[in-house]
C-alpha positions in Angstrom: 70.2 100.6 87.8 72.0 97.7 86.3 76.2 97.4 86.3 76.3 99.3 82.7 74.9 102.5 84.4 77.9 103.2 86.6 80.7 105.0 84.9 83.4 105.0 88.0 85.9 102.5 87.8 86.3 100.6 91.2 89.6 101.8 92.6 91.2 104.0 95.1 91.0 107.2 93.0 87.2 107.2 93.3 86.8 106.8 96.8 84.9 109.9 98.4 86.2 110.4 102.2 83.3 112.0 104.0 84.1 113.5 107.4 81.4 113.8 109.5 83.2 115.1 112.6 83.9 111.8 115.0 83.0 109.6 112.1 84.7 109.4 108.5 83.7 107.1 105.7 85.6 105.8 102.5 83.0 105.4 100.5 82.8 103.9 96.7 79.9 105.6 94.8 79.4 104.2 91.6 77.0 106.4 89.7 78.8 109.4 88.8 75.9 111.6 89.4 75.4 110.5 93.3 79.2 110.9 93.6 79.1 114.6 92.8 77.4 115.1 96.6 79.2 112.2 98.7 77.9 113.7 101.7 74.1 113.6 100.9 74.9 109.8 100.0 76.2 109.5 103.4 73.2 111.1 105.3 71.1 108.8 103.2 73.0 105.7 102.7 70.1 103.2 103.3 68.1 104.5 100.5 67.4 102.5 97.9 69.1 104.7 95.2 72.3 104.2 97.3 72.2 100.2 97.0 75.4 99.6 95.0 77.4 102.0 97.3 80.0 100.6 99.5 81.6 101.5 102.5 85.4 100.2 101.8 87.0 101.8 105.0 85.9 104.0 107.8 87.3 105.5 110.9 86.0 106.5 114.3 87.0 108.8 117.2 87.0 107.4 120.8 87.2 109.0 124.1 88.7 107.5 127.2 85.9 110.1 129.2 83.3 107.8 127.3 84.7 104.4 128.5 87.4 103.4 125.6 90.6 102.3 126.8 92.6 105.3 124.7 91.4 108.8 123.6 92.3 108.9 119.4 91.1 107.3 116.2 90.5 103.5 115.0 90.5 102.2 111.5 88.2 100.0 110.3 89.6 98.1 107.4 87.5 96.3 104.6 88.4 93.0 105.9 86.8 94.3 109.1 90.1 94.2 111.2 90.8 97.1 113.2 93.6 99.2 113.5 95.7 100.6 116.9 94.7 103.3 118.4 95.8 106.5 116.6 96.3 109.3 118.7 95.6 112.5 116.2 93.0 113.0 112.9 95.8 114.0 110.7 98.0 110.8 111.2 94.3 108.7 111.1 93.5 110.1 107.6 97.2 108.9 106.5 96.4 105.5 107.2 92.5 105.6 106.2 94.4 106.4 102.7 97.0 103.8 103.0 94.2 101.0 104.4 92.2 102.3 100.6 95.2 102.0 98.7 96.2 98.5 100.1 92.4 97.5 99.6 92.8 98.1 95.9 96.3 97.1 95.4 95.2 93.6 95.9 
């Protein structure tokens, strides 16, 4: 594929949030056909047909019982920085969406 094969604008409105339980990915999927099934893309991200997909941000659940310093969520921003711990998923999703908006506002 080349750049002319993609119809999705590169903006926050075209990010797919894929919730996999203890991990959530924010994916930019440039191919509109692939974007119709973001879970399939996430499940097969390393396949060659998804090489143009970009993970814009993500979040992961941590547990004290597994050795983490807190129980809650951490957001990884596009610049590689991590948020402080966020105690619940609802709040973490708000921070993830804000992180995505901030990325595209630059």
